VOBA-1610 file (N, C-alpha, C; in pm, whole numbers, padded with zeros to 5 digits, always signed):
BEGIN
Met-01345+01683-02188Met-01215+01747-02170Met-01141+01679-02055Thr-01013+01659-02073Thr-00931+01591-01973Thr-00921+01674-01846Gly-00952+01614-01731Gly-00932+01681-01605Gly-00785+01688-01570Val-00745+01795-01502Val-00606+01816-01464Val-00599+01835-01313Val-00508+01764-01249Val-00499+01768-01103Val-00356+01799-01059Ile-00345+01843-00935Ile-00216+01864-00870Ile-00193+01749-00775Thr-00077+01685-00789Thr-00049+01566-00708Thr+00069+01582-00614Gly+00139+01694-00620Gly+00253+01713-00531Gly+00300+01856-00530Thr+00367+01896-00423Thr+00421+02031-00412Thr+00558+02025-00345Gly+00639+02126-00371Gly+00769+02139-00307Gly+00811+02284-00303Leu+00871+02327-00195Leu+00913+02467-00184Leu+01047+02477-00115Val+01122+02578-00155Val+01253+02607-00097Val+01263+02758-00086Cys+01259+02810+00036Cys+01275+02953+00055Cys+01328+02979+00196Pro+01379+03099+00223Pro+01450+03121+00350Pro+01365+03097+00474Ala+01237+03132+00471Ala+01155+03125+00591Ala+01079+02995+00607Ala+01088+02905+00509Ala+01012+02781+00517Ala+01081+02673+00437Ser+01098+02557+00498Ser+01155+02442+00428Ser+01050+02337+00399Gly+00924+02367+00428Gly+00817+02273+00403Gly+00683+02337+00430Val+00577+02260+00412Val+00442+02314+00423Val+00412+02361+00565Arg+00457+02287+00666Arg+00430+02328+00804Arg+00487+02466+00832Glu+00611+02487+00789Glu+00674+02617+00811Glu+00604+02726+00731Leu+00559+02692+00611Leu+00487+02789+00528Leu+00362+02837+00600Leu+00286+02743+00656Leu+00161+02780+00723Leu+00188+02857+00851Ala+00302+02832+00914Ala+00332+02897+01042Ala+00404+03030+01027Ala+00459+03058+00907Ala+00546+03174+00891Ala+00471+03306+00885Gly+00338+03303+00859Gly+00266+03427+00842Gly+00282+03481+00703Pro+00231+03601+00677Pro+00233+03653+00540Pro+00372+03691+00489Thr+00463+03729+00578Thr+00592+03779+00531Thr+00709+03692+00573Gly+00708+03642+00695Gly+00820+03560+00739Gly+00936+03645+00790Pro+01031+03584+00859Pro+01144+03658+00915Pro+01248+03693+00809Glu+01337+03784+00844Glu+01451+03813+00758Glu+01538+03688+00747Ser+01599+03669+00630Ser+01671+03544+00608Ser+01822+03561+00621Asp+01886+03454+00661Asp+02030+03444+00661Asp+02077+03434+00516Pro+02176+03513+00473Pro+02222+03505+00333Pro+02275+03367+00296Asn+02311+03287+00395Asn+02360+03151+00368Asn+02255+03046+00405Trp+02129+03079+00384Trp+02020+02994+00431Trp+02010+02862+00356Phe+02058+02856+00231Phe+02035+02737+00149Phe+02160+02651+00141Asp+02146+02525+00179Asp+02253+02426+00166Asp+02214+02330+00053Pro+02282+02337-00060Pro+02242+02251-00173Pro+02273+02104-00153Val+02365+02068-00064Val+02411+01929-00054Val+02297+01832-00025Pro+02208+01857+00072Pro+02101+01760+00098Pro+02009+01738-00021His+01999+01837-00108His+01907+01828-00223His+01977+01781-00351Leu+02101+01827-00371Leu+02168+01807-00500Leu+02291+01719-00492Gly+02329+01678-00372Gly+02450+01600-00357Gly+02572+01690-00343Arg+02688+01629-00338Arg+02810+01707-00314Arg+02878+01755-00442Arg+02835+01706-00556Arg+02902+01744-00681Arg+02799+01782-00787Gly+02847+01857-00886Gly+02767+01882-01005Gly+02688+02011-01006Trp+02694+02089-00899Trp+02614+02212-00896Trp+02700+02339-00880Lys+02830+02325-00878Lys+02918+02440-00849Lys+02893+02557-00943Tyr+02873+02530-01071Tyr+02858+02638-01168Tyr+02712+02670-01201Leu+02620+02616-01124Leu+02478+02648-01142Leu+02444+02775-01065Thr+02356+02856-01118Thr+02313+02976-01048Thr+02230+02938-00926Pro+02222+03026-00828Pro+02134+02998-00714Pro+01991+02968-00755Ala+01937+03041-00852Ala+01799+03016-00895Ala+01783+02874-00950Thr+01884+02826-01021Thr+01878+02689-01072Thr+01886+02588-00958Arg+01972+02614-00863Arg+01982+02524-00747Arg+01850+02519-00671Phe+01791+02637-00647Phe+01663+02640-00576Phe+01557+02559-00649Leu+01551+02577-00781Leu+01447+02509-00858Leu+01470+02358-00861Leu+01594+02316-00877Leu+01623+02172-00874Leu+01583+02111-00739Ala+01610+02183-00631Ala+01573+02133-00499Ala+01422+02124-00485Ala+01350+02229-00527Ala+01204+02228-00517Ala+01144+02120-00605Ala+01203+02098-00723Ala+01153+01993-00812Ala+01170+01856-00749Gly+01286+01831-00687Gly+01308+01702-00622Gly+01209+01676-00510Leu+01181+01779-00431Leu+01082+01766-00324Leu+00943+01739-00380Thr+00912+01804-00491Thr+00780+01786-00552Thr+00763+01645-00606Leu+00864+01594-00674Leu+00856+01459-00728Leu+00840+01355-00616Ala+00911+01377-00507Ala+00897+01285-00394Ala+00757+01294-00335Asp+00705+01416-00324Asp+00571+01434-00267Asp+00465+01371-00356Ala+00486+01377-00488Ala+00389+01321-00582Ala+00409+01171-00606Ile+00510+01114-00543Ile+00545+00972-00561Ile+00560+00944-00711Trp+00645+01023-00775Trp+00658+01022-00920Trp+00805+01001-00955Asp+00836+00892-01022Asp+00971+00862-01067Asp+00978+00887-01218Pro+01040+00997-01261Pro+01045+01028-01404Pro+01113+00920-01487Ala+01203+00843-01427Ala+01274+00739-01503Ala+01181+00629-01552Leu+01063+00618-01493Leu+00969+00513-01532Leu+00872+00558-01640Leu+00884+00682-01687Leu+00788+00737-01783Leu+00860+00782-01909Pro+00791+00778-02024Pro+00852+00829-02148Pro+00879+00979-02136Gly+00998+01021-02180Gly+01031+01162-02173Gly+00933+01251-02246Glu+00876+01198-02356Glu+00783+01276-02438Glu+00650+01300-02369Ser+00626+01233-02256Ser+00500+01251-02185Ser+00508+01358-02077Met+00630+01413-02053Met+00652+01505-01941Met+00702+01640-01990Gly+00642+01748-01938Gly+00681+01882-01976Gly+00719+01966-01855Val+00782+02080-01881Val+00827+02172-01776Val+00789+02314-01814Val+00728+02387-01720Val+00699+02529-01740Val+00739+02601-01612Val+00823+02703-01626Val+00878+02774-01510Val+00859+02924-01528Gly+00819+02991-01421Gly+00811+03137-01420Gly+00926+03197-01342Thr+00973+03313-01384Thr+01077+03384-01311Thr+01081+03529-01357Asn+01127+03616-01270Asn+01159+03754-01309Asn+01308+03784-01295Phe+01374+03719-01197Phe+01510+03758-01163Phe+01611+03644-01165Ala+01577+03530-01225Ala+01668+03416-01222Ala+01802+03447-01287Ala+01802+03530-01391Ala+01928+03560-01461Ala+01981+03699-01427Asn+01910+03774-01344Asn+01946+03914-01320Asn+02086+03932-01262Pro+02123+03862-01154Pro+02256+03885-01098Pro+02370+03845-01191Val+02357+03730-01259Val+02466+03685-01344Val+02480+03776-01466Val+02370+03826-01520Val+02379+03919-01632Val+02448+04048-01588Gly+02420+04092-01465Gly+02489+04210-01413Gly+02638+04188-01403Arg+02678+04070-01355Arg+02822+04042-01345Arg+02887+04034-01482Leu+02822+03969-01576Leu+02878+03959-01711Leu+02891+04098-01774Asp+02792+04182-01751Asp+02796+04318-01805Asp+02913+04396-01746Asp+02935+04379-01616Asp+03047+04449-01553Asp+03181+04405-01613Val+03197+04274-01636Val+03322+04224-01692Val+03345+04278-01833Val+03239+04277-01916Val+03253+04325-02054Val+03289+04473-02056Arg+03226+04550-01969Arg+03252+04695-01969Arg+03390+04730-01916Thr+03436+04656-01817Thr+03562+04695-01752Thr+03685+04624-01809Asp+03670+04495-01848Asp+03786+04418-01890Asp+03778+04367-02034Gly+03658+04353-02085Gly+03642+04301-02220Gly+03581+04162-02220Ala+03517+04127-02331Ala+03445+04000-02340Ala+03536+03879-02327Gln+03665+03896-02360Gln+03756+03782-02354Gln+03777+03734-02211Trp+03737+03814-02113Trp+03755+03776-01973Trp+03630+03712-01912Leu+03531+03689-01993Leu+03412+03620-01942Leu+03447+03476-01906Ser+03392+03428-01798Ser+03417+03290-01754Ser+03338+03193-01843Pro+03406+03097-01908Pro+03334+02997-01989Pro+03235+02916-01907Ala+03261+02902-01776Ala+03169+02825-01692Ala+03044+02903-01659Glu+03058+03036-01645Glu+02943+03116-01604Glu+02867+03176-01721Ala+02933+03198-01833Ala+02870+03267-01946Ala+02737+03205-01990Pro+02722+03070-01995Pro+02594+03015-02039Pro+02478+03049-01947Asn+02506+03091-01824Asn+02399+03119-01730Asn+02328+03251-01755Phe+02369+03322-01861Phe+02302+03449-01890Phe+02156+03428-01929Ser+02121+03310-01976Ser+01987+03285-02028Ser+01887+03261-01915Val+01773+03325-01925Val+01668+03306-01824Val+01608+03166-01832Asn+01632+03094-01941Asn+01578+02960-01958Asn+01660+02851-01888Ile+01775+02886-01834Ile+01866+02784-01779Ile+01804+02702-01666Pro+01738+02761-01566Pro+01682+02676-01459Pro+01586+02570-01510Ala+01491+02609-01595Ala+01396+02511-01648Ala+01468+02406-01732Ser+01570+02446-01806Ser+01643+02351-01890Ser+01713+02245-01806His+01766+02284-01691His+01831+02185-01604His+01730+02085-01550Ile+01607+02129-01524Ile+01504+02034-01482Ile+01480+01932-01592Ser+01463+01980-01716Ser+01438+01890-01828Ser+01553+01792-01848Met+01675+01842-01840Met+01790+01756-01863Met+01806+01652-01752Lys+01787+01694-01628Lys+01808+01601-01517Lys+01706+01489-01517Tyr+01580+01522-01550Tyr+01473+01423-01538Tyr+01423+01371-01672Gly+01486+01412-01782Gly+01448+01361-01913Gly+01308+01403-01956Met+01266+01522-01920Met+01133+01571-01955Met+01142+01644-02088Arg+01094+01578-02195Arg+01120+01627-02330Arg+00996+01671-02407Ala+00878+01671-02346Ala+00759+01713-02421Ala+00770+01859-02461Phe+00811+01943-02368Phe+00835+02085-02395Phe+00903+02144-02273Asn+00964+02259-02293Asn+01034+02330-02186Asn+01012+02479-02208Leu+00940+02545-02118Leu+00904+02685-02135Leu+00942+02765-02012Thr+00986+02889-02035Thr+01010+02983-01926Thr+00927+03108-01952Leu+00849+03149-01852Leu+00762+03266-01861Leu+00818+03375-01770Thr+00804+03501-01810Thr+00865+03610-01733Thr+00768+03723-01701Asp+00638+03700-01711Asp+00543+03805-01678Asp+00566+03851-01534Pro+00574+03983-01509Pro+00600+04029-01373Pro+00499+03973-01272Met+00548+03917-01165Met+00473+03865-01051Met+00388+03742-01083Val+00321+03739-01196Val+00219+03637-01221Val+00272+03516-01297Ala+00401+03513-01333Ala+00451+03406-01420Ala+00441+03269-01355Gly+00446+03260-01222Gly+00432+03130-01157Gly+00293+03072-01176Leu+00189+03155-01156Leu+00053+03109-01182Leu+00035+03079-01330Ala+00091+03163-01415Ala+00081+03139-01560Ala+00146+03007-01598Ala+00251+02966-01528Ala+00316+02838-01556Ala+00221+02722-01529Val+00147+02728-01418Val+00051+02623-01387Val-00059+02618-01493Leu-00112+02733-01531Leu-00218+02739-01631Leu-00169+02690-01767Thr-00046+02726-01803Thr+00009+02684-01933Thr+00028+02533-01937Leu+00082+02477-01829Leu+00102+02333-01825Leu-00032+02260-01825Ala-00129+02310-01750Ala-00261+02246-01748Ala-00324+02248-01886Ala-00312+02360-01958Ala-00368+02369-02093Ala-00300+02270-02187Ala-00168+02255-02174Ala-00095+02161-02260Ala-00138+02018-02233Ile-00161+01985-02106Ile-00206+01850-02072Ile-00345+01825-02128Arg-00434+01923-02117Arg-00570+01906-02172Arg-00567+01885-02323Arg-00470+01944-02390Arg-00460+01932-02536Arg-00380+01811-02580Gly-00334+01730-02486Gly-00262+01610-02521Gly-00115+01630-02552Arg-00060+01747-02520Arg+00083+01771-02545Arg+00171+01699-02444Ala+00115+01663-02330Ala+00187+01589-02226Ala+00084+01524-02136Arg+00130+01427-02059Arg+00041+01365-01961Arg+00062+01423-01821Leu+00181+01472-01797Leu+00211+01531-01668Leu+00335+01619-01681Gly+00364+01694-01574Gly+00482+01779-01579Gly+00498+01858-01451Leu+00603+01941-01450Leu+00632+02028-01337Leu+00607+02173-01377Ala+00531+02244-01295Ala+00513+02388-01309Ala+00574+02453-01187Gly+00650+02560-01206Gly+00715+02620-01091Gly+00758+02762-01115Ala+00828+02816-01016Ala+00885+02950-01025Ala+01010+02953-00939Thr+01107+03032-00982Thr+01231+03043-00906Thr+01285+03184-00919Glu+01344+03234-00810Glu+01400+03369-00809Glu+01531+03371-00732Glu+01628+03447-00785Glu+01747+03482-00709Glu+01736+03629-00673Arg+01779+03663-00553Arg+01768+03802-00508Arg+01848+03892-00602Pro+01784+03993-00664Pro+01858+04081-00754Pro+01950+04174-00676Ala+02042+04239-00749Ala+02139+04326-00683Ala+02071+04443-00614Ala+01963+04493-00672Ala+01890+04605-00613Ala+01744+04566-00597Gly+01683+04616-00491Gly+01542+04589-00470Gly+01518+04493-00355Pro+01395+04488-00306Pro+01363+04408-00188Pro+01328+04263-00216Thr+01331+04222-00343Thr+01285+04088-00377Thr+01369+03981-00310Gly+01301+03880-00255Gly+01369+03769-00192Gly+01403+03662-00293Glu+01440+03544-00243Glu+01479+03437-00333Glu+01424+03305-00283Gly+01412+03211-00375Gly+01358+03081-00344Gly+01284+03024-00463Ala+01224+02906-00446Ala+01154+02840-00555Ala+01038+02759-00501Cys+00943+02733-00590Cys+00827+02651-00554Cys+00784+02576-00679Cys+00746+02450-00665Cys+00702+02367-00777Cys+00574+02293-00744Leu+00498+02261-00848Leu+00380+02177-00836Leu+00386+02068-00941Ala+00347+01947-00903Ala+00331+01837-00999Ala+00189+01844-01054Val+00179+01855-01185Val+00050+01871-01252Val+00034+01758-01352Glu-00080+01691-01351Glu-00098+01580-01444Glu-00245+01559-01476Ser-00269+01482-01580Ser-00407+01450-01613Ser-00466+01363-01503Ala-00594+01383-01476Ala-00660+01306-01371Ala-00654+01157-01404Asp-00667+01123-01531Asp-00662+00981-01571Asp-00525+00922-01541His-00419+00997-01571His-00285+00946-01548His-00259+00929-01399Ala-00302+01025-01319Ala-00284+01014-01174Ala-00358+00892-01120Arg-00477+00870-01171Arg-00556+00755-01125Arg-00489+00624-01164Asp-00436+00620-01287Asp-00373+00497-01334Asp-00250+00460-01252Arg-00176+00559-01208Arg-00056+00528-01131Arg-00082+00529-00981Gly-00209+00548-00941Gly-00245+00540-00801Gly-00201+00657-00717Ala-00184+00774-00780Ala-00140+00893-00707Ala-00261+00973-00661Pro-00274+01001-00532Pro-00388+01080-00486Pro-00378+01225-00534Ala-00488+01277-00582Ala-00493+01416-00628Ala-00517+01508-00510Arg-00442+01620-00505Arg-00463+01720-00400Arg-00580+01811-00433Ala-00592+01846-00561Ala-00699+01934-00607Ala-00703+01928-00758Glu-00814+01973-00814Glu-00829+01981-00959Glu-00817+02126-01004Val-00744+02147-01113Val-00733+02280-01174Val-00857+02300-01261Thr-00950+02381-01215Thr-01077+02398-01286Thr-01085+02525-01368Gly-00987+02614-01356Gly-00992+02734-01437Gly-00885+02834-01397Gly-00879+02941-01473Gly-00784+03047-01445Gly-00773+03139-01564Phe-00702+03248-01546Phe-00682+03341-01658Phe-00559+03426-01633Cys-00504+03479-01741Cys-00399+03581-01737Cys-00447+03699-01820Arg-00442+03817-01762Arg-00489+03937-01830Arg-00395+04053-01798Phe-00414+04161-01871Phe-00341+04285-01841Phe-00441+04394-01812Leu-00430+04454-01694Leu-00519+04561-01652Leu-00433+04685-01630Pro-00432+04779-01724Pro-00346+04897-01709Pro-00373+04969-01578Pro-00270+05019-01513Pro-00292+05093-01389Pro-00394+05205-01409Gly-00491+05209-01321Gly-00597+05308-01332Gly-00719+05259-01406Ala-00707+05145-01477Ala-00823+05092-01550Ala-00924+05031-01453Asp-01049+05026-01497Asp-01158+04974-01414Asp-01146+04822-01403Pro-01139+04766-01282Pro-01134+04620-01268Pro-01256+04550-01326Gln-01363+04625-01355Gln-01479+04563-01418Gln-01443+04494-01549Leu-01329+04535-01609Leu-01283+04469-01731Leu-01253+04321-01708Leu-01232+04284-01582Leu-01206+04144-01548Leu-01333+04068-01514Gly-01449+04134-01529Gly-01575+04073-01485Gly-01604+03939-01547Gly-01588+03926-01678Gly-01617+03800-01746Gly-01531+03686-01697Pro-01397+03702-01701Pro-01311+03593-01652Pro-01334+03558-01505Val-01358+03660-01421Val-01382+03632-01279Val-01512+03557-01260Asp-01617+03599-01332Asp-01746+03529-01320Asp-01733+03383-01362Ala-01654+03357-01466Ala-01637+03219-01512Ala-01570+03134-01404Leu-01475+03192-01330Leu-01407+03118-01224Leu-01498+03091-01105Leu-01590+03184-01081Leu-01672+03177-00960Leu-01810+03119-00985Ala-01835+03070-01106Ala-01970+03024-01141Ala-02022+02916-01048Asp-01933+02827-01001Asp-01977+02719-00913Asp-01915+02731-00774Ala-01886+02855-00733Ala-01818+02876-00607Ala-01899+02823-00490Ala-01833+02749-00403Ala-01897+02698-00283Ala-01895+02806-00175Asp-01974+02787-00075Asp-01984+02882+00034Asp-01931+02816+00161Pro-01818+02863+00216Pro-01733+02974+00175Pro-01622+02928+00079Leu-01551+03024+00019Leu-01446+02995-00077Leu-01311+03041-00023Pro-01217+02950+00001Pro-01082+02990+00042Pro-01017+03074-00068Tyr-00947+03178-00028Tyr-00906+03281-00123Tyr-00776+03345-00078Ala-00681+03366-00170Ala-00554+03430-00138Ala-00516+03527-00249Val-00466+03642-00210Val-00422+03744-00305Val-00274+03771-00282Thr-00197+03776-00390Thr-00055+03809-00382Thr-00033+03950-00434Gly+00039+04030-00358Gly+00070+04165-00399Gly+00030+04263-00290Asp+00104+04374-00281Asp+00076+04474-00178Asp+00087+04612-00240Asp+00023+04630-00354Asp+00026+04757-00424Asp-00116+04795-00463Glu-00132+04909-00525Glu-00266+04958-00558Glu-00340+04863-00652Val-00272+04812-00756Val-00338+04723-00850Val-00386+04597-00779Ser-00300+04537-00694Ser-00338+04416-00622Ser-00458+04440-00532Arg-00458+04553-00461Arg-00570+04582-00371Arg-00700+04601-00449Arg-00693+04671-00560Arg-00814+04696-00639Arg-00868+04567-00699Val-00778+04484-00751Val-00821+04356-00808Val-00877+04266-00699Gly-00810+04260-00583Gly-00859+04178-00473Gly-00995+04222-00425Asp-01015+04352-00410Asp-01145+04403-00366Asp-01254+04371-00468Phe-01219+04381-00597Phe-01317+04353-00701Phe-01360+04207-00699Val-01263+04116-00688Val-01296+03974-00685Val-01382+03942-00563Ala-01346+04000-00449Ala-01423+03976-00327Ala-01567+04023-00343Ala-01586+04140-00403Ala-01721+04193-00421Ala-01799+04114-00525Arg-01728+04056-00620Arg-01793+03986-00731Arg-01830+03842-00695Ser-01772+03790-00590Ser-01782+03647-00565Ser-01923+03600-00536Gly-02000+03678-00462Gly-02135+03634-00428Gly-02140+03536-00313Val-02024+03491-00266Val-02018+03401-00150Val-01911+03455-00055Pro-01920+03424+00073Pro-01814+03467+00165Pro-01680+03404+00127Leu-01575+03483+00139Leu-01441+03435+00109Leu-01363+03415+00239Val-01297+03301+00248Val-01204+03277+00358Val-01068+03329+00312Gln-01034+03451+00348Gln-00912+03512+00297Gln-00793+03468+00382Arg-00689+03421+00313Arg-00568+03374+00377Arg-00447+03445+00316Arg-00347+03469+00399Arg-00223+03532+00352Arg-00106+03451+00406Tyr-00050+03369+00320Tyr+00062+03285+00360Tyr+00193+03357+00329Leu+00301+03289+00359Leu+00434+03343+00332Leu+00443+03392+00188Gly+00494+03513+00169Gly+00509+03567+00035Gly+00388+03642-00015Ala+00288+03665+00072Ala+00166+03731+00027Ala+00192+03870-00027Ala+00293+03938+00027Ala+00325+04072-00020Ala+00400+04071-00152Gly+00437+03953-00198Gly+00504+03943-00327Gly+00654+03949-00320Gln+00714+03934-00200Gln+00858+03951-00191Gln+00937+03839-00258Tyr+00871+03728-00292Tyr+00938+03622-00367Tyr+00899+03626-00515Ala+00849+03741-00559Ala+00814+03765-00699Ala+00728+03650-00754Thr+00769+03587-00863Thr+00682+03489-00928Thr+00657+03365-00843Ala+00743+03340-00743Ala+00720+03225-00655Ala+00613+03254-00550Ser+00586+03381-00520Ser+00491+03415-00415Ser+00350+03361-00441Pro+00293+03377-00561Pro+00159+03321-00583Pro+00156+03169-00569Leu+00265+03101-00603Leu+00267+02956-00587Leu+00274+02917-00440Leu+00340+02999-00358Leu+00339+02973-00215Leu+00198+02987-00159Gln+00120+03084-00212Gln-00020+03096-00172Gln-00098+02971-00214Thr-00067+02921-00333Thr-00134+02800-00382Thr-00106+02680-00292Val+00021+02663-00255Val+00058+02552-00167Val-00013+02566-00032Gly-00022+02689+00018Gly-00090+02710+00145Gly-00237+02671+00140Leu-00307+02712+00035Leu-00448+02676+00022Leu-00466+02526+00005Leu-00378+02464-00072Leu-00386+02319-00091Leu-00369+02246+00042Ala-00272+02291+00122Ala-00244+02224+00248Ala-00357+02244+00348Glu-00415+02363+00350Glu-00515+02395+00452Glu-00656+02357+00411Tyr-00687+02369+00280Tyr-00826+02350+00237Tyr-00843+02250+00123Gly-00739+02223+00047Gly-00753+02136-00069Gly-00831+02199-00183Gln-00847+02330-00181Gln-00919+02402-00285Gln-00896+02552-00264Gly-00948+02633-00354Gly-00941+02776-00334Gly-00917+02853-00462Leu-00908+02983-00447Leu-00884+03076-00556Leu-00762+03159-00522Val-00663+03159-00611Val-00541+03239-00593Val-00538+03347-00699Val-00518+03471-00657Val-00512+03585-00748Val-00380+03657-00726Ala-00315+03697-00833Ala-00190+03774-00822Ala-00194+03889-00922Ala-00132+03999-00883Ala-00126+04115-00971Ala+00008+04185-00952Ser+00060+04244-01058Ser+00183+04321-01050Ser+00148+04470-01050Pro+00238+04555-01001Pro+00213+04700-01006Pro+00194+04751-01148His+00244+04676-01246His+00233+04718-01386His+00098+04683-01446Gly+00021+04596-01379Gly-00112+04562-01429Gly-00129+04420-01477His-00027+04336-01463His-00042+04194-01498His-00127+04127-01390Val-00228+04052-01433Val-00320+03987-01340Val-00336+03842-01381Ala-00333+03752-01284Ala-00357+03610-01310Ala-00436+03552-01194Ala-00513+03449-01225Ala-00592+03380-01123Ala-00592+03232-01153Leu-00599+03152-01047Leu-00601+03007-01057Leu-00708+02954-00963Arg-00800+02873-01017Arg-00906+02815-00935Arg-00878+02667-00914Leu-00881+02625-00788Leu-00860+02486-00750Leu-00985+02435-00682Ala-01030+02317-00720Ala-01149+02256-00661Ala-01113+02120-00604Pro-01190+02071-00507Pro-01163+01936-00457Pro-01171+01836-00571Pro-01080+01740-00575Pro-01080+01643-00686Pro-01201+01551-00677Asp-01241+01501-00793Asp-01348+01400-00794Asp-01299+01277-00719Pro-01384+01215-00638Pro-01339+01094-00569Pro-01308+00984-00669Gln-01199+00913-00643Gln-01159+00805-00733Gln-01257+00687-00718Pro-01292+00627-00830Pro-01386+00514-00821Pro-01326+00397-00746Thr-01408+00330-00669Thr-01360+00213-00595Thr-01396+00087-00672Ser-01310-00011-00664Ser-01334-00137-00736Ser-01393-00240-00643
//
């Protein structure tokens, strides 16, 4: 089976503009300035006026990731590259505005420039269009866990030969109501063979993961099989991060810790409480990669969506 590795990361959020800030920000980070994001350094001075904030965040995170992975999409066939993005709120504010216009003034007053942004698929589509990534383009919306699910989905597609590499990420715009923050995070994911051929150092190998639904109140023992499969070769100690600050997250986290059989090095990076929704678990992933180069990331939503991602140190590249 084809090995899958992570070769680059990029993040854009109010409390951190890079890995150093992510590691220093703590689990929650400071309150953000509403004007915290300047698109010009990332996107240039033109071409983004009618893009939603979530799309701008994702484009910026994608650019940082490609630079970190030393990956120029123009040098690769479009059919070899795919995109998978998770989000819960990328289209929420614009849909609210469109709904208000239709209810108060009528559909004829919708802005032709803004109307296409109603689709939750728009951020991922702009990534595909900008970089010519044509193998596939997917948007996942599972509450809280869609960012981890994006990594797992892209890794599975690479193992099956649907692509050689791609971008997995998550992006959120702050909704009109609720405490959710905004920002984006991306990872460059590719086959180990492809990374080796182009001389890109692997940060970690994706060795497993799962997405499940655990109804609130259900026994976490239902996750025993998938958790055991992830921990079968766990080293002592195992770096570990949990995203979420609700009853389901605590119960799942306690269960994994008890099931591990080895001491866990528990870490809580920026977004650990889930305030960046689907981007929060990816921020935990970036933190573990930067600090340990391996680890286990678990995320759960209050509704019972659960996902986990296992990262292991990459196999050393053969020397000639």
